[in-house]
C-alpha positions in Angstrom: 0.2 0.1 -0.1 1.2 3.5 -0.9 0.7 6.8 1.2 -1.7 7.9 -1.9 -4.1 4.8 -1.4 -3.8 4.6 2.1 -2.8 8.1 3.8 -2.5 8.8 7.2 -4.7 10.7 9.3 -3.8 12.9 12.3 -5.7 14.4 15.6 -3.9 17.0 18.0 -5.7 16.4 21.3 -6.2 19.7 24.0 -3.6 17.8 26.4 -0.9 17.8 23.4 -1.0 14.2 22.7 -0.9 13.4 19.2 -2.9 10.6 17.6 -2.1 9.0 14.3 -4.5 6.9 12.2 -4.4 5.1 9.1 -7.5 3.3 7.6 -9.6 4.5 10.8 -8.2 3.1 13.2 -5.8 4.5 15.7 -2.3 3.2 14.7 0.0 5.3 17.5 -0.4 7.9 20.3 2.4 9.8 20.3 3.2 12.0 23.6 6.1 14.0 25.5 8.8 15.3 23.7 8.5 13.5 20.6 4.8 14.8 19.8 6.2 18.6 20.8 8.9 18.3 18.1 6.4 17.1 15.2 3.4 18.9 16.0 4.7 22.1 14.7 6.2 20.5 11.5 2.7 19.5 10.7 0.3 21.1 8.7 2.5 22.7 6.0 2.3 20.1 3.1 0.1 17.2 2.6 3.1 15.0 1.0 5.4 16.3 3.7 2.8 15.3 6.2 2.6 11.9 5.2 6.3 11.4 5.3 6.6 12.6 8.5 3.9 10.5 10.3 5.4 7.5 8.3 8.7 8.0 9.8 7.0 8.7 13.2 5.3 5.3 13.0 7.8 3.1 11.5 5.8 2.4 8.2 7.9 3.6 5.6 10.4 2.1 2.9 13.9 2.0 3.7 14.8 1.3 -0.1 16.3 -2.3 0.8 13.4 -4.2 0.7 13.5 -7.1 -2.2 11.1 -7.2 -4.8 9.0 -10.2 -5.4 9.7 -12.1 -8.7 
């Protein structure tokens, strides 16, 4: 699945908790220093938001995956 077909969504709570969703399900709750560092970077561009959220969750391609034959 690519980020275009199944994008990440996020919500910032009043308490500063960052809820990251994909496919309608919450996949990660980020809080503390990590959320405080990520929140100001979000909201500028949809593509960069997707990349930032993918990296925060660990759901991104590293470039070393093998292709099936």
